[in-house]
Phi, psi and omega in degrees: 000124181284172187297323181296320178291323178299313182290329176294316178299313180295325179296321178295318177301316181293325178296320178296317178296320178298319179297325177296316177298320178298313180298315181299320180291315182297329180268010178061025175270347177221104185271181182299314183295317180294321178298316179296319179295317178295322177298316179297320178297316181297316185285318188268342184236302189291309179303312178300326178295317178299317179297313180300317181299330179295336180270357179279066180215158181294144179298132180221122181306326181290325176295315180296319177298318177297323179295321178293320175298316181300320180296316178297311181296325181294315180293323177295316180298319180294323176295321179293318178300311181294317181296318180294330178296324178290328178290320185283328187246119180287147185294338183273000178290142187296336179242033186302318183296314180297315182295319179294322178292316181298325179277331187273342186232127184255159180278059190294331180270306186298313179266327185292315185301307182297321181290316182289324177296319179292330185270314186242002178073197183295334178295321177296317177296323177306312180284331178298332180301333177295317179291321178300321177297311179299317179302311182294319179298314180292315186296319183273005173241284179300316183300319179295316180295317181298308185279340183281345180163140182295337179272355177072011183272089180260134178306149182302323180296321179294320179294320179296319179295321179297317178298318180297323181294329175299315187284329187249008178295144182305321181297314181292319178299320180292327176294314180298312180296319179298319178297322177301313179295323181296314182286324183275342182078009179290137178235143177287147175296153184303325182296338177260320184295322183295316174300324177296321177297317178298315180296318179299327180292346178281351190302307183298306181298322181294314181299319182286323176298316179295317180297317179298317178295321179295320178296318179298320179291320183292328182090091184297328183297324178299318179292323181296334182274349186263104183296330181295324178296319176303313183297310183293318183288330175295325177293315182292315189275339183238305188296307183295313178299323178291325174297316177299320179299317179296328179281323190268326183303318178300341179293343176296335176295337182258017173096004177283132183299137175302328179294321176299309183300310184291327177296314181292322178297315180295321178298319178290333182274357181295156182298174179305137182294141175296341177298339177301318178290314182301314181290329178296316176296316185298320186251016174070029176273182181280092183294331178297316179293321176299320178296323178298317177297316181298314183296308182296318182295319182295315179294314181293325182299332178297332177269318188284328181298314174299325179295318179296316179295320178298321177296315179298320180288330174295318177296322178298317180294329182282322191245344183258123182299000000 
């Protein structure tokens, strides 16, 4: 089974889990407070564990070289995502900040980790950490300025707090700690590693249950009625990732691993980041509209991510010997 079929199969599995989360919320079996708590657990504990576990491998120069390539491609991809959002959304639109954030930032950890882990294994998650790093750096700098005010005038204290959040976010800390273990060859004893493995295995079901509940809360029907969301999300989920695929696949001719290339493409093709909702609440934006983007993007992404990967693999067959 090729990678596109694997990710398509996994996407269907994730859609079923998402539907369960939607059902639980609608039946009041999973409330707002519980959804928020589960989301916090996923972001602050489970995702970092999955990232850390990806580094529990012997040091290999080719892996490290691939990680450096991944870091370069990730920062370029994030710049393209953010830049294309400014091209697509005019500054005078009443929800310009939300739309630019929704188009510029993908759910690379929440949706990316389970799909990439299922498709490329721990090596894929290893390279995905590069995109997570780029995402966090951009979100807590550019994202804060974008959502904090159209004039970009954020208080110095807010900027300092944003910088601190980059350095102490669980995802970044798990990457740093994982790299230390990767370079030194230190391994955790089995009595500790096995519980971490069990916790890491919770990532996919937990992420999808939370996403389903969030979509139920946001109201999927509102998003379905908004033609502008269709237009913007088709650009985010298909056009930009396919452009990245056309730019990145030829790099395999220069020795960049196909797993590196496809991981970064998939991370960029992930649906709108849940942070769009969080930042909307934080800076007094229209959180309902942000939720509509998240809901529509998440449902559509289950279909579009396999399509993007299939497109990238088609280019590989055409141009890579």
